[in-house]
N, C-alpha and C positions, 0 to 999 in steps of 0.2 A: 405247577407254576409255569407260565409261559416264558420261554427263553428270551433273553434281551435281544433286540434287533442288532445285527452286526454293526450297523453304522453307529447306533447308539453306544455300543461297547467301545468302538474306536474313538468316539468323541470323548468318553470318560477317561480313556487311557492317554489321550493326547497330552504330552507334557506341557505344563504351563510355560516351561522355558522356550518351547517353540513359538507359543503365542507371543511371549515377550520379545523374542527375536524378530518376529514379523512386525510387531509394533515399532521396535527400534529401527528396523529397516525403512518402514513407511515414514517415521518421523525424520530420519536422516535425509530421505529423498525430498520430503517437503521443506525441511530446513535448507537443504542445498539449493533447491529451486528459488526459495525466497531470497536467500543471501546473494545468489548469482544475479538477481535483478538489481541489486544495489551497488555492486562493485565488479570490476573486471578480475576474474580469478584465473591465474595462470596454471590451471589444472584441468584435467578432464573431469566430466561429471562423475565418472566411476571413482576417481581418486577423491573428489570432494565428498561423495556419499560415504566412502570407506572411512575417511578421516572424521567426518561428523558423526558417524555411527559410533566410533570409538569415544568421541566426546560425550555423546548421549549416555553411553554406559557409565562413563566417569561421573557425570552429573547425577544420574540415578543413584549410583553408589554413594555419592557424597551426601545426598539427601537422606538416604537410609542409614548412614553411619551415625553413631552416637558417641560424641556430638557430631554434627554435620562436618564433613571434611572440607573446610573452606579452602585449605591449601590446594587440594586437587581441583576445586572449582576455579580458583584463581589461575592455576596453571592451564586449565581449559580455555579461559579467557585469553591468556597469552598465546595459546596455540591458534586461536582464531586469527590473531594479528599475523602470526607466521604464515598462515594460509592466505593472507592478503584479503581477508574479509573486512576491509577497512573503508567501505563506502559510508556516505553520510547517514544512511539508514540501516547499515548492516547490524549494528548492535541492537537497535530497537526491534528490528524484525526477529532477530535471534531470541531476544527476551520474550517477545510475544509468543512465538511458537513453542519455546521451552516451558514458559509459564503454564500455558494451557495443557501441554502434554504431561507435565509433572502432576498437575492437579488431577488429571483423568487417569493416571497410571494405577491400575488395580493393586499392584504389589506395594504401593506406598500408602494405600488407604488405611492400613492398620497401624501405620507409624504415628506416634503421638505428636501433636503439633506440626503436622506435615506442612500446613500453609506457612507457618513461621520458618520452618526449615527451608522451604522453597525460596522464600524471600531472602534468607541469609545466603543460600547457595548462589542465587542469581546476582545478589549484591557482590559476592566474592568474584563471580564470573566477570561482572562489569569492572570491578577494581583491577583484576588481573589484565583484562583487555586494555584498560586505560593506561596502566603502568607499562605494559609491553609496547603500546602504541607510542607513548612518550619516549621510551628508549629507542624505538625504531626511528622516530623523527630526529632525535638527537644524533644518532649514528649517521643518518643521511646528511644532516647539517654539518657535522664534523667532517664528513668526507668531502662535502662541497668546499668548506673552508680550507681544507688541506690542498685541494686542487687549485683553488684560487691563489693560495700562497705559493705553490710551486710555479704557477704561471708567472706570478710577479717576479720571483727569483730568476726564472729563465729570461724574462724580459729585460731585467737589469743587466744580466750578463751579455745579452745580445746588444744592448745599448753601448756597452764598453767595446765590444768586438767590432761592431758595425757603425762606428762614428761617421764614417764617410756616407754610409747609407742614410743616417740621420740627417746629415746636411742636405742631402738631395730631397728627402721628405720635407724637411723644414722649409726649404725654398719653394718646393712645388706643391705644397699642401693647399687645398681649396679652403680649408678652415684656417682661421686666424691662430697663429702660434706666437707666444711670447716667452722668452727665456729671461728670468728675473733672479735677482738676489733674494735671499730669504726675507729681506725687509720690503720686497716689492719693487725695488728699482729695476727698470727694464734694461737688460743687457742687449737683447736682440729682439726684433720683431720681423715677421715675414711680410711679404707683400699683401697676402690675403687680409691680414689684420689691419694693415694700413689702409687698404681699400674699404674695409668695413667701417673704419672710423673717419674716412676721408682725410687722412693724414699721410705724410711720408714716413718710411721706416726710420729715417734719421730723427724726425720730430718725436716719434714715439720713444726712441732710445734715450732721449733726454728727459723722460718723464718717469714717474712712478706708475705702476699698474693701477694704484688706487686713484691716480689723477684722471684715469679714463672711466671711472665708475661714478654713477650718480651719487651725489653727496648723501642721500638718505640711505644708500646701501653700503657705504664705505665701511662703517664700523663693523657691521655684520660680516662682510667679506673678510675684513682684516682678522677678526676673531677666528673665522674658519681656517684661514691660512696658518694662524698660530697653532691651532689644533693639529693641522696637517704636519707642520714642521716638528711638533712635539711627539709625533707618532701616535697621537690619539685617534687620528683618522688615517686610513690607508690611502684613500683618494678622496678628492673633493669634486662633487658635481652639484652645481646649484644654478638656479636662474637669477640673473641680476641685470640691472639696467646699465647700459653703457651710455656715454655722452660723446657724441661726435664733435667734429670741429665747428659745426654750425650750432652746437648747443642742444640739438634735439636728442631726447632720450630714445634708446632702442633696447628691446629685450634681447638678451643673449644668454647662452648657457656657458658657464665656466666649468671646465674639467681640468683640474690641476693635480699634479703629482710631484713628489720630491725626487730630485736627482741626488743620489748618495754616492760617496766614494767607495773605495774597495773595502773599507772597514765598516761601512754602513752609516757614516756620519753625513747628515744632510748638508748639501753644498749649494744647491740652486733649486729653483722652482720652475717647472714647465707647465704652462697654462695654455690650453686650447680654448679658443673663443669661437662660438658658432651661434648663428641665429636659431630661432626656435622652430624653424620649418621641419627639420628632420626629427627633432624630439617630439613635436606635436603629432607628426605622422606615426611615430612609434607608439605614443600613448594611445592614439585612436585605435591602432591595431590591437594593442593589448586589451583595451576596453571592449573592442569588438569580440575578442576571444572569450572574455569573461562574461559577456552578456548575450552570446549567441550559441546556439546548439552546434556542436562540432559536426554531427552527422548530416544535418539538413541545411545548415547555414542560416536557419531562421533565428529570429530573436528567441531567447529562452524565457522561462516564466518570470525570472527576476526583472529582465528588461521590460517585458510586457506589463508587469505590475507597476513598474516605475513610470512607464509612459501613459498608463491608463488615466492617472489623475490629471495630467495636462490635457490629454485628448478629450476627456469629459468636460473640462473647463472651457476648452476652445471650440466645442461642438456648436453647430448652428442651432440656436434656440428653437427654431421652427421645425427642424428635422431630427436633431439629436444624433445618437449613435446606435448601432446594433451590434451586439456581441454574439457570435456563433461559437459554441463550444462543441467541437467535433471529437468524438471518442470512437475509435475504430472497433468494430465487432470481432471478437474471436481472434485478435492478432497473435495471441500466444500459440494458436494452432499453426499459423504460418511459420513462426519461428521454430516450433517443434517439428513440423512436417517438412519444411524446406530448408531449415537451417538459419542461423542468425545472420549470416552474410546476405542471403536472399531477403530475409526480413528487413535488413537495413536498406537494401535497394528498394523495397516496397515503400518504406518510410520516406525515402528521398523522392520516390515517384509521387507519393501523396502530397508532399510539400510542393512539388512542381505543379501538380494538378490544382491545388488551392490557389497558387499564384495565377494560374490560367483563368480560374473562375473569377477572380477578383482583380484582374489586370486593368479593367476600366474603372475601378472604384478606388477611392482614397481609403485604403485599408491597411491595417497592421496585422500581419500574419505571424504567429509564433507557435513554437512547439512547447506545450505546457507540461507534458509528461511523457512517459514511454510511448504510449500510442494515443496521446491526446494533443489536439491542436486548437488554438484559439484564433479567431479572426474578429477584429474590431473595425467596423465600417463607419466612416464619418459620412452620414447621409447628406444628400443634397436633394434638390427637387427632381433630379433625373435618376436617382438611385432606384433600382428595381425593388419591388416589395419583398417581404420575407419569403413568401412561398416560391416565387421564381428563383431566388438565390438558393434556397434549400434544394430545389429540384436540380439546379446546375451542379451543386456539390455532389448530390447522390449519383447523378448521371455520370459525372466525370470520374468519380471514385469507382463506380461499377465497371467502367470500361477496362478490359483486360490489359495488363501491362506485362510484356514478355521480359521478365527480369534476367533470364539467362538463356534466352533463345528457345527454351523448351516449355517453361512454365508460364502460362498466361494467368496472371493473378489479378483479380478484381476484388475490391473490398467494399464492405458496407459499413455504415457508421450510425451511431445514435447522435442526434444533434439537439443540443439545448440552446434555445434562442432567447436572449434578453433584449427586447426591442424598446428603444428610447427610454433607458433608465433615468432616474432623476440626476441632474447634474451634480448634486452634492453627495451622491452615493460614493462611498470609499471604494478603492480598488479591491480591497479584501472582500467587502460585501458583494460587489458585483461578480467577482469570480466565484464566490460561494453560491450566489444565486444561480449562475450558469451551471455550476457543478451539480447542485441539487436537481436542476431541471433535466440535465442529461441522465442522471441516475434514475429519475422517475421514468424517462423514456425507456431506458434499458429494462427496468422492472416490468413495465407494461408490455414490452415486446414491440413497441412502436418504432417509428423512424425519426420523428422529431416532435418537439413540443415547444410552445412559447412559455416563458416564465409566467407563473401564476402566483400572485402574492398570497392568495388564500391557501393554495396547495403548498407553497413555500413555508408558510407558518405551520401547516399541518406536518410537513416533513421534519421541520426543525423540532417540533413538539415530540414527534415519534423518536427522533434521534436522541433527544434528551431522556425520554423514558427508557430507551434501549441502553443508554449509557449508565443509568442508575439501577438497572435490573439486578446486576450481580450483588450490589450492596443491599438491595431490598431483600433478596433471597437470604443473604447472610444474616440480616437483622431480623428475620422471621416475619417480614411483611407478606411473604408469599406462603399460602397455606394450601392444604389439600382438602377439597370438599367432594361430595358425592351427589349424583342425581339418580333417580329411580328409573329403571327400565320396566315398563309396564307390559305384561304378557297377557293381556285380555282381562283386565279388571283386578289383577293381582301383581305384586312386584315380583318379577322373574329374575332380577339381577340389579346390580348397581354399577355405575360408571364413575371412575375417579377423574376429577377435574382440578385444574389449578385456579386459584383466585388471588389477586394481588390487592391487599388492603392499602391503597395508596393514600398518603396523608392529604393530598390536594385533589387528586383525580377521583377519589372514591374507590369503589371496587372495580378492578379491571378483570374481565373475564378470561377464561382459559385460552380462547383463540388468540387474544391479544398477547398473553404471556408467551405462547408458543411462537408467534410471529416475531416478537422482540428477541426471544432467545435465539432464533435462527439467525438473526441479523448480528448477534454479538458472539456467536460461537458457544453459547450455553445450551443449545438444543439437546446435546447428548447428556451432559451431566444433570441438567434439570429434569429431563425425561426419565433418566435412571432413578433419580431421587423420588419422583412422583410414583414410579412403579413400586419401589420398595416401601415407601411410606404408606401408600394406599393399602398395600397387602398387609403390612404390620397392623394398621389400625382396624382393618376388617377382621383379621384373625383374632385381635384382642376383644372385639365386640361380641364374638360368639355367634354372629349372624351367618347362617349357612346359605349364602347366595353367591352366584358367580360374580366375579369382579372383572369388569371391562376396563382396560387402560389403553388409551389411544397412543400409539407409538409415533414419534417423529420420524421422518425419512432417514435421519442420521442413525437413530436407534435401530430401525428395521434392518439396516444394512451393516450394523456394527458386528464385527467378528466375535465380540464378547457377549452378545445378547443372550445366547443360549446358556452360557455359563452364569450370567447374572440372574437369569430366571431360575435356574437350578438352585442358586444360592438363596434366592428369595423364598422359594418353596421349602427349602430345607430349614431356613431360619424361622419362618412363620408357621410351618406346619400345615399350610394350605394344601389340599389335594390338587394335583396337576389340572384336573378337569374343572376346577373352580376359577382358574386364572385365564382370562380371555384377552391376550394382547391383540390390539387392533393394528394391522399392517396397512399403510396407505397403498391403495391399488397401484398408483404410478411407480412406487418403489419396487413392487413385485414384477413389473414389466421392464425394469432397468436392464441394460445389456450385461452388467456384471453378474447378475443373478444372486448376489449376496443375500438380499432380503428373502427371495424365494427359498434359498437353501436353509435359512434360519427357520422359516415357517415349517418346512418339511421335517426338519430335525425336531422341532417342538412337537409336531404331531406324533412323531415316533415315541416321545416320552410322555404322551398323554395330555399335553397342553393343547386345548381346543382354541386355536387362534381365529381371529375374525379378519375380514377384508373390509376396509373402510374406503369411502369416496368411490364406490363402484359406479362406473358409467358404461361399462360394456362387459360382455361375458368372457373375455379372453382369460382373465385371471382364474375363473372357475375351472377352466380346462387344464390349468397348469399346476395348481396347488390345492390341497384340501383345506376347507374352512368350515368352522362350526356355524358361523353367521356372516352375513354381509350387511354393510351399511350403505344405503343408497347415497350417491353424491348429492350434497345439499343443493347444488345449482339445478339438478333435475327435480328434486322434491319441491323446490320453490315454484316451479313452473308446471306442477302436476296437472293443472286444469286445461292446459293446452292439449288439443287432441293428439298431436304427434308425440308430445312428451308423455302423455298418459299411455299411449300405446307402447312406447319404449319402456316405461316403468312396468307395465304388465308383463312384457317379455322378460325383463330382468328378474322380476319376482318369480315368475314361473320357472325360469332357468335355474335360479338359486334353489328353489324347492326341489327341482329335479336332481340337483347336485347334493341334496341333503343338508342344505344350509338354511338356517332361519334368516328372516329379513328384518333388518333394524332400520328405523327412521328416527331422525332427531328433529327438533324444532317444532314439535306438535303443540300448538297453542290453545286449541279449543276442542271440546268434545266432538264437534262436527268434523273437524279435521281427523280426529282419532277414528271416528266411524268410517270416514272415507278410506282411510288406510286399512282398517280392519276388513272392509269389504273387498279390497283388492289383494289381500293376502299378507299384509304387514304383521309380523309376529311380535316384535319388540319395539315399543314406542317410547319416546322420551321428550321432555320439554315442559313448558309452563303448565300444560294441561294435566301433568302428573306430579304435583308438588310433594306428595307424601314420601317419606323415607322410613325404613324400618329402624327400630332401636333409636339410639342417640347419635347416629352418624351425622356429621355436620353437612349441611346442604351447600352446594356450590353456588 
């Protein structure tokens, strides 16, 4: 008997605890990164990772406990608040990453009702988070109230001690001041109040404060003063109309407080009367802070969305508006490589550059997200076209900005453009259209694109399908089928494929299922399910043919792949050489080398893996493969002379490396003959419909 390979032996002996620890560490880092983007955390990344790793262990243990340890989960939620993970999206991001991780955790798969347990544990986590957040807010509010009370007490003491100073302030104040009895009769009024009302201080002193207020506001003000005297209000601040000597009403702000004696009994009322100029200025400043981005000074998404409706309505019917949605490319690398402070400087520089680009246009520029900006241009006859403006944006952003005297940073961006949308479009619809457009730009690797209604409908349709994929899988709408691999007139193997029996769309093919799974984070669990289910059904059928299962990039690089395949072989009884996992060629060339390592280890235990989507020979020089599958984009262009030459070279090289050559999508016998003539070994597609036994076709 041949001795086991040393590497294989070490793989078998590697403790599962080590793998679990690595997974916990990876999850903690991912969790920490996601939460740090939603809130300011007064901790170092290492501290956050260490704390979150402890919480992950707690939650995993809570799910595995029987019954689930909801108290521990609630305490973990409270600990999140203590760590200051209290941004608007902190809890949502936490639930997303934990939910996915718990569902994928191998050690929890054997736990009965694991999905329900996870829901209960995450619910308890949310409840503990909410309760701790409520207590935290309550403590802060109580602290603020105590501080205000202390200030009020100190102020009253100082008023008693510094009566002379009060007299000086009373006489010299630029605001109107009236000292009144509790019923409103004026005892004293300063010159500023007299000037505001165009009366003399003596005239005011012979009146009641309520005689100076507009008749329609008297009763409301009188009730407020009663509340103040009774102690139900600490201070009164309200806008009311005054009536001057000429009878003209004027808006003013009343700020009143009670003067109490040494034992706290109310004695008099002190009222400050001012016009609304200062108050309005303060309100505008506060409104500006609430509706503008602190870092760049630009309007924020809320302000931008609010203004969109008016700007759309006010737009010139002949020229309309144009929305530019600018999403910076790879900005996280700038933050990660140069630090957040320098990243903030880059964002401020981008804001300044956008202002420069649109300084001659009537444009509203806003920061829509972390690295996203929006520009709404109100077009006129002189407004440049979309293409010149896009070129200005890209040219200006690409120009290096020396943020610290050493690093010259230029950025690129994907730009989604919605040109002259309908005037009756809602702000939410407009922003969604621009967002979908910029995402399409980023997926295609382009620089910019115009909103396309047909593509927009397609994207929304795809997003709807992606959102329902998990439910369809759970409800059994997604099945495993097989297609034959023809080896020269006889079935030489079968390949497992997914099919979605959609109630409305009909049957959705494997490639669609895989693409939607990648967009929703289901690529790894769905791919693992395909591998295991396909192997179990083939083993149960008694058909002794090799089984090919195409791996997703996530599966190919998964540290648990080898262990999963070992378990499948052990559970199904399939010989190792009958299972042919297909590794995507790009994943084998990834810098991390995880996929290549997995393939090599599988080869050592007798699993004859394949390389799929092969477009060059590099992979064949790095890893062993039983077969290679030519990239579909090359196979589709096989009749082009240059492509045909490339295909001949790939086939010849694969054969030299000892690998069979597989081709998919063969539709006619003529195509099959073409490939056979050039060395194709395994062909599949509509030209080969027959399957052995009762295996379901895909």
